[in-house]
C-alpha positions in Angstrom: 29.6 12.8 3.2 25.8 12.7 4.4 23.1 10.7 3.3 21.1 14.2 2.6 24.4 14.9 1.0 24.3 12.0 -0.4 21.3 12.0 -2.0 21.2 15.4 -3.7 24.0 15.1 -5.2 22.0 11.8 -6.8 18.9 13.0 -7.0 18.0 14.6 -10.7 16.5 17.7 -9.6 19.3 18.6 -7.5 22.9 17.1 -9.5 23.2 19.9 -11.4 23.9 22.0 -8.5 27.5 22.8 -7.3 28.8 21.3 -3.9 28.4 24.9 -2.6 25.3 25.4 -3.1 24.0 21.9 -2.2 25.4 22.2 0.7 23.5 25.3 1.6 20.1 23.2 1.5 22.2 20.4 3.5 22.6 23.4 6.3 19.2 24.8 5.8 17.6 21.2 6.0 14.8 20.6 8.4 14.9 16.9 9.8 11.9 15.1 10.8 11.2 11.4 11.9 8.4 9.0 11.9 7.0 6.0 13.5 5.3 3.5 11.4 1.7 4.8 11.0 2.5 8.4 11.6 1.2 11.1 9.3 3.3 13.0 7.4 1.0 15.7 6.1 -2.9 15.0 6.3 -5.4 15.5 3.8 -7.1 19.3 3.8 -4.0 20.6 5.2 -2.6 23.4 4.3 1.4 22.2 4.2 3.8 24.6 2.2 6.9 22.1 2.1 9.1 20.5 -0.3 10.5 17.0 1.1 13.2 14.6 -0.1 13.1 10.9 2.0 16.7 9.8 3.5 15.5 7.1 5.1 12.4 4.5 5.1 9.1 5.0 2.8 5.7 6.7 3.1 2.0 6.0 1.2 0.1 9.0 -0.2 -3.3 7.9 1.0 -6.6 9.1 -0.4 -9.8 8.3 1.7 -13.5 7.6 0.6 -16.6 8.8 2.5 -17.0 5.7 3.2 -13.7 5.0 5.5 -11.8 3.2 2.4 -8.6 4.5 1.6 -6.8 3.6 -1.4 -2.8 4.0 -1.4 -2.2 6.0 -4.6 1.7 5.8 -4.6 4.6 5.0 -2.3 7.5 7.4 -1.9 10.8 5.9 -1.2 14.6 6.7 -0.1 15.4 9.8 -2.4 12.0 10.7 -4.1 10.4 14.4 -3.4 7.6 15.2 -3.1 5.9 18.4 -1.9 2.7 19.8 -0.6 0.3 22.1 -2.8 0.9 24.8 -0.6 4.0 25.0 -1.5 3.5 26.4 -5.1 0.3 27.6 -4.5 -0.7 29.5 -1.3 -3.6 28.0 0.5 -4.0 24.9 -1.4 -4.6 22.1 0.8 -3.2 18.5 0.7 -5.2 16.2 -1.5 -4.0 13.4 0.2 -2.8 11.8 3.4 1.1 10.5 3.8 1.7 8.1 6.1 4.9 6.6 7.2 5.6 2.8 6.1 8.0 1.9 8.3 10.6 4.2 10.4 11.3 7.0 8.4 13.4 10.1 7.9 12.8 13.0 5.8 14.2 16.7 5.2 12.4 19.2 4.2 12.5 22.7 3.3 9.3 25.3 3.7 8.7 27.4 0.9 10.1 30.6 2.1 13.0 29.2 1.7 13.3 26.5 -1.0 11.0 28.7 -3.4 13.6 31.7 -3.8 16.1 29.0 -4.4 14.3 27.1 -6.9 13.9 30.6 -9.2 17.6 31.3 -8.8 18.4 28.1 -10.3 17.0 27.6 -13.3 18.4 24.5 -13.9 16.9 22.7 -10.3 13.6 24.4 -11.6 13.6 23.0 -14.7 14.5 19.7 -13.6 11.5 20.0 -10.7 9.1 21.0 -14.0 10.3 17.4 -15.5 9.3 15.3 -12.2 6.2 16.9 -12.1 5.2 15.7 -15.6 6.6 12.0 -14.6 4.2 12.5 -11.9 1.2 13.9 -13.7 1.7 10.9 -16.4 1.7 8.5 -13.7 -1.0 9.0 -12.1 -2.9 9.3 -15.8 -1.4 5.6 -15.4 -3.2 5.0 -12.1 -6.5 6.3 -12.7 -6.8 4.6 -15.8 -6.0 1.4 -14.1 -8.2 1.7 -11.6 -11.2 3.1 -14.0 -10.9 0.5 -16.3 -9.1 -2.6 -14.6 -10.7 -4.8 -12.8 -10.5 -5.6 -9.4 -8.8 -9.0 -10.6 -6.5 -7.6 -12.7 -5.4 -5.2 -10.2 -4.5 -7.8 -7.8 -2.9 -9.8 -10.1 -0.5 -7.0 -10.8 0.2 -6.4 -7.6 1.3 -10.2 -6.8 3.2 -9.9 -10.0 5.0 -6.3 -8.7 5.4 -8.0 -5.4 7.1 -11.2 -6.6 9.5 -9.4 -8.5 11.7 -10.6 -11.9 11.5 -14.4 -10.0 8.0 -15.3 -10.0 8.8 -18.7 -8.8 10.1 -17.4 -5.3 7.2 -17.1 -2.3 5.9 -13.9 -1.5 5.8 -13.4 2.1 2.4 -12.0 3.2 4.1 -8.7 4.8 1.0 -7.1 3.6 -2.5 -7.2 5.2 -5.9 -8.1 3.1 -7.0 -4.2 5.1 -3.4 -3.3 3.0 -3.9 -5.2 -0.4 -7.1 -3.7 -0.7 -5.8 0.1 -0.5 -2.9 -0.6 -3.0 -6.0 -1.8 -5.6 -9.0 0.6 -4.6 -10.9 -2.4 -3.5 -12.2 -4.0 -0.2 -10.7 -6.6 2.1 -13.9 -8.8 1.1 -12.9 -8.9 -2.4 -9.0 -9.3 -1.7 -9.9 -12.3 0.2 -12.9 -13.6 -2.7 -10.0 -12.9 -5.6 -7.1 -14.6 -3.7 -9.1 -17.4 -3.2 -10.5 -18.0 -6.8 -6.6 -17.7 -7.7 -5.9 -20.8 -5.5 -8.9 -22.6 -6.2 -7.8 -22.0 -10.5 -4.4 -23.5 -9.6 -2.2 -19.8 -10.4 -1.1 -19.4 -6.9 -0.3 -21.6 -3.7 -1.8 -19.8 -0.6 -0.1 -20.5 3.2 -0.2 -18.1 6.7 3.3 -16.7 5.9 3.5 -16.8 2.0 2.1 -16.5 -1.5 3.7 -18.7 -4.3 2.8 -17.6 -7.8 2.2 -21.3 -9.5 0.8 -20.5 -12.9 3.2 -17.0 -13.4 1.6 -17.1 -16.8 -1.7 -16.9 -16.2 -1.6 -14.2 -13.5 0.5 -12.1 -15.8 -2.4 -12.4 -18.3 -4.8 -11.6 -15.6 -2.8 -8.4 -14.5 -2.6 -6.9 -18.1 -6.9 -7.6 -18.7 -8.5 -4.5 -18.8 -12.5 -6.1 -19.2 -14.7 -6.6 -15.9 
């Protein structure tokens, strides 16, 4: 069984299909590959496709007029996404999709997938449920960006990156610019708060990694909603 066949069989959206119907999707899929930093689709583009990630990951990036970037969300292997023009002809992409690493997707143009969705009520229903989950997550992100201060957003990023083992060092795989894009801030603000956390004994910073020395305090800051 190919990677795409496996992912479709495991996907909440497509798992209810018969094997023969999933095979039709596999046969009609267009495979595209990207290197790290390549744009899958750009903001303002008319992009009438639905895709599933078969390898790697993709950032959804929003840019300001001042040139600052915000990573709205990240899609990983098995995740499904679509351009607005997939459902409404002429609607532009609200974000830029950028490959996080070497990435591969299987995609279907609307002219192929939409008739399929209309004929498969279960798939259409599960896709609707997925849309609701994405809308709920978008609301959470907006609330965090609106009401949570930079220190709280940065602390949350460190907590989430560290995972369940808070004492395990965190490799500095993200640049300051990338961290700023994740939390909707600037490189200078990220640098300032990282050093503030270090001065307060919350984290220890080296050239290659962060180590959380006071996970309880960092968790408290990550939950702070007061500026």
